[in-house]
N, C-alpha and C positions, 0 to 999 in steps of 0.2 A: 270789687269782685275779681278774683284771679281767673284768668283764662288758661286753659290747658293747651299747650303747644304739642303738635304731633310728635316732636322729637323727645318729649318728656318720657314717653313709654320706651323709646329706644335707649335713652340714658339709663333708665331703670333696669331694662333687660341686660344692658352691657355692664352693669355694676357688679355682676357675679362672675367670678373666674371660670366656673364650670360652663356657664352660658357662652362666655367668650371663647372657650376651648371648643365647644360644639360648633360655633360659627366658623372658627378657624378650620375645623375639619371639613365643614360643608363648603368652604371656599375651594376645596380640592375637588369637589364633586358631590353628587347625590349620595345618600347613604340610607340604610335601613335604621330603624330605631335601635335594633340590637347592635348594629355596628357602632352607632353613636354611643351607646351605653357601655360597650366593652371596656374602654380604658378607665372608667371611673369606678371607684370603690363605693358606689352608692347603689341603692335599689333601683330597679326598673321604674318603679312608681316615682321615685325622686327625679329620675331623668325625664319622665313624662311631664312632671310639673315644670321642669326647666323648659321643655319644649313648648308647653302651653304659654309660658311667659314670652318666649321668643315669637310664637305665632301671634299672640295678641299685639305685640309691638310691630308686627308685619315683617319681621326679619326672616321668617321661614315660611315655607308652604309644605303641608303634608299631603301626600296622595296615597291612594291605595291601588295596588296591582295584585289582583287575586287575594292571596293571604298576606302579602308583604306590604308593609307600610313604608313608603319612601319619604324622605325629607330632603328638601333642597333649600338653598339660601335664596332670599329675595333681596336683591341689591338696592332697590329703590330707597328704603329708609336710610341705609348707610350713605347713599349719595346725597340725600337731603341733609343728613348730619354733617357730611363733609362740606357741603355748601355753607351751612350755618357756621362751622368752625372757620372756614376760609374768610368770612367777614371779619372775624376777630384777628386772624392772622395778618390780614392787610393792615388793620389798625395798629398792631404791635410793630409791624415792619416799618410803618410810617414813623412811629415814635422812636424806634431804633435809629432810623435815618436822621431824624431831627437831633437826637442825642449825639450821633456821630458828627454832624455838622457843627454842633455846639462845641464838642471836644476839639475838633480841628481849629475852630476859632480861638479857643483858649490856648492851644499850642502855638499858634502864630503870634499871639500877644505876649508870650513869655519872652523875657529879655535874653 
């Protein structure tokens, strides 16, 4: 049986360039849905669907102030993702270091 890791939803959400652009905008600060939709040549309904995906992944939080709906980034899942990636970064750095040591050894053995 396959288990679902919490970052699976984050990867799925980040797989779309529009959603990544929305997150990049939200990294600058809160925005209304209309402000987020403005730069995209898609319908407000399509932007809303993107926001739903981001919200399900835990990457954003939507609030309501009177008639305005505000959206802010939620950094927790990105921090979790960065931690997961860091594990593999250490692995590859260790392998590069081993390769460097091996190449140094080969250079010293050359006549």
